[in-house]
C-alpha positions as CSV (number, residue, x, y, z in Angstrom):
1,M,104.7,33.4,51.9
2,E,106.0,31.6,48.8
3,M,109.2,33.6,48.8
4,E,109.7,32.9,52.5
5,G,109.2,29.2,51.8
6,R,111.8,29.1,49.0
7,A,114.2,31.0,51.2
8,G,113.7,28.7,54.1
9,G,114.2,25.7,51.8
10,S,117.4,27.0,50.4
11,L,119.0,27.8,53.8
12,P,119.8,24.1,54.6
13,F,121.5,23.8,51.1
14,V,123.6,26.9,51.8
15,G,124.3,25.7,55.3
16,M,125.6,22.3,54.1
17,I,127.8,24.0,51.5
18,M,129.3,26.0,54.4
19,V,129.7,22.9,56.5
20,V,131.7,21.0,53.8
21,L,133.7,24.1,53.0
22,V,134.7,24.6,56.6
23,Q,135.6,20.9,56.9
24,A,137.9,20.9,53.9
25,S,139.4,24.3,54.8
26,S,140.2,23.1,58.3
27,M,142.3,20.3,56.9
28,V,144.1,22.8,54.6
29,V,144.8,25.2,57.5
30,A,146.0,22.3,59.7
31,K,148.3,21.2,56.9
32,M,149.7,24.7,56.5
33,A,150.3,25.0,60.2
34,M,152.1,21.6,60.4
35,S,154.2,22.5,57.3
36,D,155.2,25.7,59.1
37,G,156.4,23.8,62.1
38,L,153.4,23.4,64.4
39,N,153.5,20.0,66.2
40,K,150.5,17.8,65.5
41,Y,150.3,16.8,69.2
42,T,150.3,20.3,70.6
43,L,147.8,21.3,67.9
44,A,145.4,18.6,69.1
45,F,145.9,19.7,72.7
46,Y,145.3,23.4,72.2
47,C,142.2,22.7,70.0
48,N,140.7,20.4,72.6
49,A,141.5,22.8,75.4
50,L,139.9,25.8,73.7
51,S,136.8,23.8,72.7
52,S,136.5,22.7,76.4
53,L,136.6,26.4,77.5
54,V,133.9,27.3,75.0
55,L,131.6,24.5,76.1
56,L,132.3,25.0,79.8
57,P,129.1,27.0,80.5
58,C,126.9,24.3,78.9
59,P,126.5,22.0,81.9
60,F,125.6,24.8,84.2
61,I,123.1,26.4,81.8
62,I,121.4,23.1,80.9
63,S,121.1,22.1,84.6
64,R,119.4,25.4,85.4
65,R,117.1,25.6,82.5
66,S,116.1,21.9,82.2
67,G,114.7,20.3,85.3
68,S,114.2,17.1,83.5
69,C,117.9,16.7,82.7
70,P,118.9,13.1,83.8
71,P,121.7,12.7,86.4
72,L,125.2,12.1,85.1
73,T,126.1,8.7,86.7
74,F,129.5,7.2,87.0
75,T,128.6,4.6,84.4
76,V,127.8,7.2,81.8
77,L,130.9,9.2,82.7
78,R,133.0,6.1,82.3
79,K,131.5,5.6,78.8
80,I,132.2,9.2,77.9
81,F,135.8,8.7,79.1
82,L,136.2,5.7,76.7
83,L,134.5,7.7,73.9
84,A,137.1,10.5,74.4
85,L,139.9,8.0,74.3
86,V,138.7,6.7,70.9
87,G,138.1,10.3,69.7
88,S,141.6,11.4,70.7
89,A,143.1,8.5,68.8
90,S,141.2,9.4,65.7
91,Q,142.2,13.1,66.0
92,I,145.9,12.2,66.2
93,C,145.6,9.8,63.3
94,G,143.8,12.5,61.3
95,Y,146.4,15.2,61.9
96,A,149.3,12.8,61.3
97,G,147.7,11.5,58.1
98,I,147.2,15.0,56.7
99,D,150.8,15.9,57.7
100,Y,152.2,12.9,55.7
101,S,149.8,13.2,52.7
102,S,147.3,16.0,51.8
103,P,143.8,17.4,52.6
104,V,142.6,15.9,49.3
105,L,143.4,12.4,50.6
106,G,141.9,13.3,54.0
107,T,138.5,14.4,52.5
108,A,138.4,11.3,50.3
109,M,139.0,9.0,53.2
110,M,136.2,10.6,55.2
111,N,133.8,9.0,52.8
112,L,134.8,5.6,54.2
113,I,132.9,6.5,57.4
114,P,129.5,5.2,56.2
115,A,131.1,1.9,55.1
116,F,132.9,1.3,58.4
117,T,129.9,2.5,60.4
118,F,127.7,0.0,58.5
119,I,130.1,-2.9,59.2
120,L,130.3,-2.0,62.9
121,A,126.6,-1.5,63.2
122,V,126.0,-5.0,61.8
123,I,128.5,-6.5,64.2
124,S,127.0,-4.7,67.2
125,R,123.5,-5.7,65.9
126,M,122.3,-2.1,65.6
127,E,121.8,-2.6,61.9
128,K,119.6,-5.5,60.6
129,V,120.6,-6.8,57.2
130,N,118.2,-8.6,54.8
131,W,120.6,-9.9,52.1
132,K,117.7,-10.5,49.7
133,S,116.6,-6.8,49.7
134,S,118.0,-4.3,47.2
135,S,118.8,-1.8,50.0
136,S,121.0,-4.2,51.9
137,Q,122.7,-5.3,48.7
138,A,123.4,-1.6,47.8
139,K,124.9,-1.0,51.2
140,L,127.1,-4.1,50.9
141,V,128.3,-3.1,47.4
142,G,128.8,0.5,48.5
143,T,130.9,-0.7,51.5
144,V,133.1,-2.8,49.3
145,A,133.5,-0.1,46.7
146,S,134.4,2.5,49.3
147,I,137.2,0.3,50.7
148,L,138.5,-0.6,47.3
149,G,138.5,3.1,46.3
150,A,140.5,3.9,49.5
151,L,143.1,1.3,48.6
152,V,143.4,2.8,45.0
153,I,143.8,6.3,46.2
154,T,146.4,5.2,48.8
155,V,148.5,2.7,46.9
156,Y,148.3,4.2,43.3
157,K,149.3,7.8,42.9
158,G,149.6,7.9,39.1
159,P,150.6,10.7,36.8
160,T,150.0,14.4,37.7
161,V,146.8,15.8,36.3
162,L,146.9,19.3,37.8
163,R,150.1,21.0,38.8
164,S,150.5,24.2,40.8
165,P,152.8,26.8,39.1
166,S,154.7,27.5,42.4
167,L,155.0,26.2,45.9
168,P,154.1,28.6,48.7
169,S,157.0,29.7,50.9
170,F,155.5,28.3,54.1
171,V,155.4,24.8,52.7
172,H,158.7,23.1,53.1
173,P,159.9,19.4,53.3
174,R,159.3,17.8,56.7
175,H,161.7,15.6,58.6
176,L,160.0,12.3,57.4
177,V,161.1,13.0,53.8
178,S,164.7,12.3,54.7
179,L,163.7,8.8,56.0
180,L,161.0,7.8,53.6
181,S,160.2,8.6,50.0
182,R,157.2,10.8,49.1
183,Q,155.3,7.7,47.9
184,L,155.7,6.0,51.2
185,N,154.7,9.1,53.0
186,W,151.5,9.2,50.9
187,V,150.8,5.5,51.7
188,L,151.5,6.0,55.4
189,G,149.2,9.0,55.4
190,G,146.5,7.1,53.6
191,F,146.5,4.3,56.2
192,L,146.5,6.8,59.1
193,L,143.5,8.5,57.5
194,A,141.7,5.2,57.0
195,A,142.4,4.4,60.7
196,E,140.9,7.8,61.6
197,A,137.7,6.9,59.6
198,F,137.5,3.6,61.3
199,L,137.9,5.1,64.8
200,L,135.3,7.8,64.0
201,S,132.9,5.0,62.9
202,L,133.6,3.2,66.2
203,W,133.1,6.6,68.0
204,F,129.6,7.0,66.4
205,I,128.5,3.5,67.5
206,M,129.7,4.2,71.1
207,Q,128.0,7.6,71.0
208,A,124.7,6.1,70.0
209,F,124.8,3.8,73.0
210,I,125.7,6.7,75.3
211,L,122.9,8.9,74.0
212,K,120.3,6.2,74.9
213,D,121.3,6.5,78.5
214,Y,122.1,10.2,78.7
215,P,120.5,12.2,75.8
216,V,122.1,15.6,76.7
217,V,124.3,16.3,73.7
218,L,126.0,19.5,74.9
219,N,126.9,18.0,78.3
220,I,128.4,15.0,76.6
221,M,130.4,17.2,74.2
222,F,131.8,19.2,77.1
223,Y,133.0,16.2,79.1
224,L,134.2,14.6,75.9
225,M,136.4,17.6,75.1
226,F,137.5,17.8,78.7
227,F,138.8,14.2,78.7
228,A,140.2,14.7,75.2
229,T,142.2,17.6,76.5
230,I,143.7,15.4,79.3
231,F,144.5,12.6,76.8
232,S,146.1,14.9,74.2
233,G,148.0,16.8,76.9
234,L,149.5,13.7,78.3
235,L,150.4,12.4,74.9
236,S,152.0,15.8,74.0
237,I,154.1,15.7,77.2
238,I,155.4,12.3,76.2
239,M,155.9,12.9,72.5
240,V,157.0,16.6,72.4
241,R,160.4,17.2,73.9
242,E,161.2,20.6,72.5
243,P,159.9,23.5,74.7
244,Q,159.5,25.8,71.7
245,S,156.8,23.4,70.3
246,W,154.5,24.6,73.1
247,T,155.1,28.3,72.3
248,L,152.2,30.0,70.4
249,K,153.1,32.8,68.1
250,L,151.0,35.2,65.9
251,D,151.4,32.9,62.8
252,V,149.5,30.3,60.9
253,G,149.8,27.9,63.9
254,L,147.6,30.2,66.1
255,I,145.2,30.6,63.2
256,A,144.9,26.8,62.8
257,I,144.2,26.4,66.5
258,L,141.5,29.1,66.6
259,Y,140.0,27.9,63.3
260,S,140.0,24.2,64.1
261,S,138.4,24.6,67.6
262,L,135.9,27.5,67.0
263,V,135.0,27.5,63.4
264,A,135.6,23.8,62.4
265,G,134.5,22.6,65.8
266,V,131.7,24.5,67.5
267,F,130.3,26.4,64.5
268,R,130.4,23.5,62.0
269,V,128.8,20.9,64.3
270,T,126.1,23.4,65.3
271,L,125.2,24.3,61.8
272,C,125.3,20.7,60.6
273,T,123.0,19.7,63.5
274,W,120.5,22.5,62.5
275,C,120.6,21.3,58.8
276,L,120.0,17.7,60.0
277,K,117.0,18.8,62.1
278,K,115.5,20.7,59.1
279,T,116.1,18.2,56.3
280,G,117.0,14.8,57.7
281,P,120.2,12.7,57.6
282,V,120.0,11.7,53.9
283,F,120.1,15.3,52.7
284,V,123.0,16.1,55.0
285,S,125.1,13.1,54.0
286,M,124.8,13.7,50.3
287,F,127.1,16.7,50.5
288,K,130.1,14.7,51.9
289,P,131.9,14.0,48.6
290,L,131.8,17.7,47.8
291,G,134.6,18.1,50.3
292,I,137.0,16.6,47.8
293,V,136.3,19.4,45.3
294,F,136.9,22.1,48.0
295,A,140.1,20.3,49.2
296,V,141.5,20.1,45.7
297,G,140.9,23.8,45.0
298,L,142.1,25.0,48.4
299,G,145.1,22.7,48.4
300,F,146.0,23.9,44.9
301,I,145.8,27.6,45.8
302,F,147.3,27.6,49.4
303,L,149.5,24.5,49.5
304,G,150.7,24.3,45.9
305,E,149.6,20.6,45.8
306,K,149.5,18.4,42.7
307,L,146.4,16.5,41.7
308,H,147.2,12.9,40.6
309,L,145.2,10.5,38.5
310,G,145.0,8.0,41.4
311,S,143.3,10.5,43.6
312,L,140.7,11.2,40.9
313,I,140.0,7.5,40.3
314,G,140.0,6.5,44.0
315,A,137.8,9.5,44.9
316,A,135.3,8.6,42.2
317,V,135.1,5.0,43.4
318,I,134.7,6.1,47.0
319,A,132.0,8.6,46.0
320,M,130.1,5.9,44.1
321,G,130.3,3.6,47.1
322,F,129.2,6.4,49.4
323,Y,126.1,7.1,47.3
324,A,125.3,3.4,47.1
325,V,125.3,3.2,50.9
326,M,123.2,6.4,51.1
327,W,120.7,5.0,48.5
328,G,120.3,1.8,50.4
329,K,119.7,3.7,53.6
330,S,117.1,6.0,52.0
331,R,115.3,3.0,50.6
332,E,115.1,1.4,54.0
333,E,113.6,4.6,55.4
334,E,111.1,4.8,52.6
335,K,110.1,1.2,53.3
336,I,109.6,2.0,57.0
337,I,107.4,4.9,56.1
338,E,105.3,2.7,53.8
339,D,104.9,-0.1,56.3
340,S,104.0,2.2,59.2
341,G,101.7,4.4,57.1
342,G,102.9,7.7,58.6
343,A,106.0,9.8,57.8
344,D,106.6,11.6,61.1
345,G,106.5,8.7,63.5
346,S,108.4,6.4,61.2
347,L,111.2,8.8,60.6
348,A,111.6,9.3,64.3
349,S,111.7,5.6,65.0
350,S,114.1,5.1,62.0
351,S,116.6,7.5,63.4
352,Q,116.4,5.9,66.8
353,K,116.8,2.4,65.5
354,I,119.4,3.1,62.8
355,P,121.6,6.0,63.9
356,L,124.1,5.4,61.1
357,L,123.5,8.5,59.0
358,Q,122.6,10.7,61.9
359,S,125.8,10.0,63.8
360,K,127.9,10.5,60.7
361,S,126.4,13.8,59.7
362,L,126.6,15.2,63.2
363,S,130.4,15.1,63.0
364,A,130.8,15.6,59.3
């Protein structure tokens, strides 16, 4: 029994390592595909379309097996439509940001999500702030530190700390290099990735409101991906003029589409949700900065990327800000437990009242 308990306790730890590794590797695979010529708009369209096909049976299965499933009203469908619009915008910003910069910067910028979500939660009155409490002060300091770290890693590149001996053959200069310098590309990518983090934070807040009216996650995900397929398809038709950009070949582009939609999408979100259910949101969120380590290693091996001092300094500042926000959140949950006198009920009410960490980890 003791051995089984230890094994069961270690499974969420292994699961979250896999979640973060898949997230970082998906950015590297997408970068490889775009460097090999795959258009970012068609990449988003094909990923959304394949995810929609995978999730297509969910509404039929859930409606048959669950008689208590609430009806999908036009109001809820309209909210999901807007949610898909925001999600599609964040997806395009993410692919463009990685295309112009690197997966290392992408994983670093994802640590801005708790800070942006905290700000939006305060504005929308989902998060109550007591400026005299240490937990609120920690979240405020962590938010400011995360934003400052993002500015450092975007504006200041610094000297090279780690250099790859050779550049892989599939990585070649893109068309934007002829128009802008590499430094401007890096800055542009940083701001696009910061925009992605902000839009994802807004996406989490909107998702929380939708879940109150329609708490059927898989159904929401299917309609979300369906609308996202329409948005990305229309955008691809407008932005992509070359017919060859729509052609799929047996190359790294096809691998990126399959990996991003199936492994980085369906598998990663499902595994992260299971870990969240087993351990809680604080445990899940603590693994987020580990993605920088994976992105550095994978980018160094597969992309021949250089590691700069600015990336290290900025990532360290963002990570400290991230953990400050997480610490403040965990202190709030502990206080709720102490005030209510019971762990189970308070944790449930905490996740319902303050969905900050839960929303973030579900899409991490």
